[in-house]
N, C-alpha and C positions, 0 to 999 in steps of 0.2 A: 435634472437638478444636480446629479453627481458631476456631470460635465461642467456645470456652472460653477460649483464650489471649487473644483480642481483648477479651473481657469483662473479664479480669483486668488487661490493660494500661490499659483505660479506667478501671477501678476505682482503680488505683494513681495514675493521672494526675489524677483528679478533684479531690483536695485542693489541688493547685497553683492551680487556678482560684479556689478558695475563699480561699486565702492572698492571692492578688493583689488580689482584690476587697476583702478586709479591710484590706490595706495602703493601698490607694487611699483608702478611706473614712477610715482613721486618719490620713491625711496623711503616711505614711512615704515615699510616692513623690512627687517634685516634679512638679507638673502644674498647668495652668490649671483654673479652676473648671468651665468647660464640659467640658473633656476629662476632669476628675476624675469628674463625674457620668456622662458617657457611658461612660467606661472601667469604672466599677464596675457600672453596669447591664448593659453588654455582657458582662462577666466572669460576672456572676450568671446571665445567660441561658445562657452557655456551660456554666457549672457544672450548671445544671438539665438541659441537653441531654445532658451527659456521664453524669449519673446515669441518665437515661432510656435512653441507649445501653447502659449496663452491664446494666440489667434486660432490655433488648431482646435482647442477645446471649445472655444466660443462658436466656431463653425459647426462642430459636432453637435453642440447644444441646439443650434438653430435647425440642423437637419433632422434631429430626433423630434423636435417640437413641431416641425412644419405639419406633419400629418395630424397631430392633435389639434392644432389651431385651425387647419382647413376643415376638419370634420365638424368642429364646433361651429364654424361659420356657416357651413352647409346646413347644419341642423337648425340654426337660428333663422337663416334665410327661408328655409322651407316652412318652418313654423309660422313666420310672419306672413308668407304667401298664403298658406292655408287659412290663417286667421282672417286675412282680408276677404277671402272668398266666403268665410262664415258670416261676415258682417251683413247686416240687412241692406235691402235696396235703398231704404231711407238714408242710410249712411253714405252709400255710393253716389246717390244723386245730389248730395250736398257737398261732396268733396271733389276737388279737381284732380284729375289723374296725374297731371304733370307734377303737382306738389306732392302727391302721395308717393310717386316713384322716387322723387328726390329724397324724401324723408327716409325711405327704406334704404336707399343707396348710402346715404350719409350715416345712418344708424349702424348698418352692417360694418362699414369701414371703421366706425368708432369702436365697435366691439373688437374688431381685429387689432386695432392699435392698442387698446387697453390690455388685451390678452398678452400681446408681445412685450410692450414696454413696462407694464407693471411687473412682469416676471423677469424680464431680461435687462431692464435698466434701473428701476427703482430698487428692486431686491439686491442685485449685485452691487449697486452703489453703496447701499447701507452696509452690506457685508464688508466691502473694501474699506470704507471709512472707519469701521470698528477695528479692523486689523491694523490699519495704519495708525490709528489713535493709540493702540497698545504699544506699537513699536516706538512712536514718538515719546511716549511717557517713560518707557523703561530704558531705551537706548540714549535718549537725549535729555530733555528736561520738561518739567510740567508746564513751563512757559510756552514752549513750542506748541504743546497740545492746546493750551489756553488760546493762543492766537488763532489756531486752526478752528477751534470750536466757535469762538466769537465771530470769525469771518463767515463760517458756514451759517451760523444763526442769523446774522444780518442779511446774508445772501438769500436765505430761504424766506425771511420776512419780506424783504424787498420784492422778490420774485412773486410771492403769493399775493401781496397787496396790489402790485401793478397788474398782475394777470387777472385778478378779480375785476378790476376796472376794464381791462381789455375784453373780457368775456362778454360784457354788456355791448361793447362796440361790435364784437364778432357776431353776436346774436342778431343785432340790427342788420349786419351784412348778410347773414343767412336768410333773414326774412325777405330782404330785397332780392336776393338771388332766387329764392323760391317764387316770389311774385313775378319776376322777369321770365322765369322758366314756364310758369303757368300761362302767362300771356302768350308766349311763343307757341306752346303746344296747342292751346285753345284756338289760336289764330290759324295754325296749320291744319288742325282737324276740321275747321270750318272754311277750308280753302275756297270751296265753291261759293259760299255766301259772301266771302270777301270780294270775289270776282264779280258777283252779281251786282253789288252796290259800289263797285269801283273804289273800294276802301283800302287799297294797298298802302297808300301813303298815310292814311289815318292809323292803320295797324302798325306801320313802321314808327310813326310818331309816338304811339302808345307804348310800344316796346322800348323805344329809345328813352322815354321818360322813366320807365322802370330801371333801365340800365344806368341812367344818370344818377338815380338815387343809390343804386348798388355801388357805382364808382366812388361816390362821396363817402359811403361807409367803408369801402375798401381802402381809401386813402387814409382815413382815420386809423384803421387797423395797422397800416404800414408805418405811420408816424409814431404811433404808440409802441410799436415793436422796436423801432430805432432807439427810443428813450429807454426801454427796458434793457436792451442789449448793452447800451453804453453804461447804464447804472450797474449792471452785473459786472461788467469789465472793471469798473472803478473798485468795487468791493473785492473782487478776486485778486486784482493786481496789488491792492493794498495789503492783503493777507500774505501774498507770495513775497513781496518785498520785505515785510516785517520779519518773516521767518528767515529769509535769506540774510538779512542784516545781522540777526542774532547768530546764525551759523558762521558768517564771516568773522564776526567778533570772537567767536569761540576758536576759530582757526588761528586768528592773530594771537590769542592768549596761549595757544598751545593745548587747549582742552580737547579740540577736535582736529581730525586730520582733513586733508583736502578731499579724501574719499567720503568722509562724513558730510562735508559741504555739498558734494555732488549728489550723495544719496538723499539728503534733505530736499535738494532741488528736484530730484527725480520723483520723490513722493509728493511734493507740492504740485508738480505738473500732473502727476497721476490723479490727484484729487481734483484739480481745477478743470481738467478736460471733461470728466463726467459731470462736474457741477455746471459747466457751461451748457452741457447737453441737458441737464436737469431742467434748466429754464425752459428750453423748447419743449421738453417732454411734458412738463407740468402744464404749459400752455395747451399743448395738444390733448393732454388728459382732460383738462377742463372743457375744451371744445368737444372732445369725444363724448363726455358726459352730457353736454347740451344736446348733441346729435342723438345720443342713445335715449335721452329723456323723451325726445319727440317720438322715437320709434316705440319705446315702451308705453307711451301714452296711447299709441295706436294699438299695441298688443293688449292694453287694458280696456279698450273699448268693448263693452259687452255686446254680444250678438243679440239683437232684438228678438230674433226668432231662433229658438234652439230646441233640440230634442229633449223631451222629458226623460228623467232618469228611468232606465229600463224600458224605454219605448220599443215596441216590436215593429216588425215590418208590416207594411200594408198588404192585406190579403184581398186581392181583387178577384171576385167571382163573376159578377155580371157587369160591374162598372156603373152602379147606380150612384148618381151625384145628387146630394140633397143640401139645399140651403134652408136652414130652419131659423126664421126670424132674425136674419143677419143685420147687424149694425156695424158700420165702420166709417172712419174719417181719417184722412192723413194728418189732419190737425183736429184736436179735440173741439175747437171752436167752429169747425166747418165740417159737419157730417156729410158723407157721400151717400152711403146706403142707409136707409131708414126702415128697418124691419122687412127685409126681402125674404120671402119664402118661395122656394122653387124646387121641383123634383125632376131630375132627368133619369128616366128609366133606362134599364140595360138595353143597349142597342138602339136607343132613341136619338134622334137629331133634334136639338133644341136651339132655336135662333134667338138671340137677344138683340133687339133694335131699340133705337131711341136717339134723341138729340145729343149733340156733343156735351160732355160734362154730366151726363145722367148717371154714370157709374158702370157702364158696360164693361170696359177694360178692367175696372177694379175687381169685378167678380172673378175674372181670369187670374189676376194677381193673388187674390185670396185663395183660390183653388190650388194654385201652385205653391202657396204659402210663402210668398214674398213678404206678406204681412199676416198678422193674426187678427181675427175678427174682434171688434170691441164688445159685441154682445151677440147672443145666439150661438149657433154652431154650424159648421160646414162638414158634411160627412161623405165618405165614399164607401159604398156597401155597408152602411151602418157604423163605420169607424170614423170617429172624429179625427180630422187631419192633424190636430194638435197632439194626439195620442200615439201617432206612428212616426217612424223615422222619416226625415226629409228625403233621404236618398231613395227609399222605397217609393215615396210619393212621387218624386220627380221621375223615377223610372216608369211609373204607370201612366204618366201624362205626356202627350206629344203636343207641342205648341208651334204653330206657324204664326209669327207676329205680323203686325202691319208693316213694320220696317225691319226686314231681315238684315242683320249685321254679320258680315263674314270675317273670318280670320285672314290675315295677310299671308296666305299660303295658296296651295293649288286648289283647283275646283274639286279634284278627287278627295283631298284632305277635308274640305268643307262638307262634302256630302257624307263621307265616311265618318264624320264626327257624330253622326246620328247613332252609330253603333260601332264601338272600337274593334270588335272581332269580325266585322262583315267582310265577306270575300269580294273580289273585284267584280264577279258576276252579279252579286247582290247590289253593289253600288251602281252598276250600270243599269240594272233592272229598275232601281228606284229613280234613276235619272230619266229612263224611258217613260215611266209612269207619270213623272212630273213634266213631261214634254220638253226636256232640255237636252236629251242625249244627242239628237241630230245637230243641234247648235254646237255642242262641245266637240264632237268629232270633226266638225268643219274647221275648228281652230287649228293653227299650225302645231301647237303643242298638245292639243287634245285635252285630256283630263289633267295633264301636268301644267296647264296654263295657270299662272298666278293671278289672283283677283285684285291685288293691291290693297292698300290700307282701307279697312272697313268695306272692302268689295267695290271700291270706286271705279275699277276698270270695267265693271259690268253695268248694264242698264238696270233700272229699277225692276223691270219685269224679269230679267235674267237672274238677278239676285233673289227675287221672290221664288222663282222656280228652283233654285239651288236650295233655298230654305225648305221648300215643300218636299224636295227629294230627300233631304236630311231627315225630316220627320217621318216620311214614308219608310225610310230605312230603319228607324227606331222601332216602328211597328207596335205602338202602345195600345192598351185597351181603352184609353180615354183620349179623345182628341179635343184640343182647344184651338179654334181657328179665329184669330183676331184680325178681322178684315183681311184675310189671307190673300185675296186676289185683287186688292184695291189698286195695285200698281200695274195691272196687266191690261192689255187691249182686249176688246170684246171677244174676238175669236179665241185667243189664248185662254182667256178667262173661262170660256165655255168648255174648252178641252180639259182644263185643269179641274173645273167643277165636276166634270164626269169622273176624273181620276180620284178626286177627294170623296165623291159620292160612293165610288166602288170601295175605296179605302175605309170609309165609315161603316160599311156593312158589318153588322155584328159587334160594333163598338158604340160606346156612348160618345156623342159629338155635341160640343157646345160651339156654336158659331156666333161670333160677334160681327154684325154686319151693318154696313152703311147703305150699300146698294141692295134694295129689297128684292130685286129680281133674282138674286143669287140664292135666296132662302125661301122662295115661294113654296117649295115642296117639303119644307121641314115638318117634322111630326108635331112640333109645338113652337109657336112664335110668342115671345114675351116682349111686351113694350114697356120699356123702363123710362120713367120721367121723374127727374129731381129725386132720384134715390128710392123710388117706390114703383111697384108694378101697377100700371094703369089698365093694361089689357093683356089677355093671353088667350091663345086658341090657335086653330089651324088658319091657313091663309084665307080660304073662302069664307070661313066663319067671321073672321075679323073684318073682311071687306063688307060682308053683309051687315055687320054691326054699325058700320058707318062712323066709327070713332076716330081716334088719333091715328091708328095704323092705316085706315082707309085714306085719310087725308094725306099722309106721307106717301102712300102708294100712288095716288092720283097726281100728286105734285111731281114725283120723280118720273112718272110716265110722260107727263106733259113736257118736262125738261128734255127727256130723251127724244121726243117727237121733234122738238125745236132743233135739237142738235143734229138730228137726221136730215 
């Protein structure tokens, strides 16, 4: 701020040296020939030095502020990133990643712009205008000041009015830009699907349609900008000419010197240059506010699932998981679980089976607390999951999902993601247990092989084995296997089932299964139908019962015989 004020004081004082040099050269100051030449040259050098100091202090101001601005941006970007991860799964499955990333990008840029220009353009401009207004009033005439004030008032009114109109157009352009970006990212993420259905041209047409709407809005923005710039120029030029005419008239009358005429011109140029800049700054400020509003709306989105004040860490002793009369629905109008009660004893393996849509995977999501139950309670070792911190709950549960999604990084990174402090030997041991180590070392780059976006460079089975290795490395007391071997061939599935069985010893294991042969040896099998438990017991008991489970078992056995 000191550097800013000093630069403006130097800036306002600079035309005085210019005026004195002109007056000396014009002969308006009585002086000898030698003194005249020396004085004019000396004043010209001082004038040049003053201009240099003005720029120097401005640059010093920017250098000092750079660290402050960058720290603020980093803090804001980090807070936004953390907040997005705090938001519920419900929010993430309803938002498009492409649009979300663009909102963050534009919002952070908007904050950066506002920080810089509010402090370094608007503030200094107001300070400079006030100082020049005082000089015009005391050294010249109140009419000079009046013309300047009227010009600035009309300029600001015109700029704000037209800019408000332009903001609506710019908002439309932003919306079309976001829409086009979402369509592009969505299409690229679904590259395989596009290829399967030969829809490349359809996707291109869809994207081009979005871009056509964006171009139309962008053209409106350009045309309105030209109108704004010309209108501003008319007002500024009118004020400049008015003041210069008055100054020229004063010189003709002998009230002012040529140096005064030059000084007035210098001050008017000094005013008009930042005023021209003010137009673009105001436009950008309004746009920055629009961009920031979108980001702050994002920051104000409440986290659907949050820790209770003073929530303690989950204390896992045996790993008993209990569902007590649990009700839940993703929409209030469509309940999924309707009073499910289930107890997984410490070290027990419980399998949950049932038709698609019966609520099997929902139980896993509730256990991990992606959502909170609508009724009843879900407890781990007698502790309601809503009363403990999410971090401690997540640390206690290892999940192998049906579709393992990998980071676009190396195989080593993806396995080591299970435990940040794991050694290389531990990572390789987890890979061996998941039956993927031999495959990895056979690759040219070994564990440093990159897996591509969402792991697309690996087959479904390979991705699943990386996911299993990652969970094996985490070594949690509670395991949730959500159709964990569904993407594997029979032999690999058998090998990994042995690994998972060994891993499950001494742990509580919940297996959500479609292929019943993989869970025949479970301690308890629960059959879920339309959100309620219809049968439960061991494999042999359920077959003897001859109910829903027995029918599913015989049907799958018949399908496998036909396939064989």
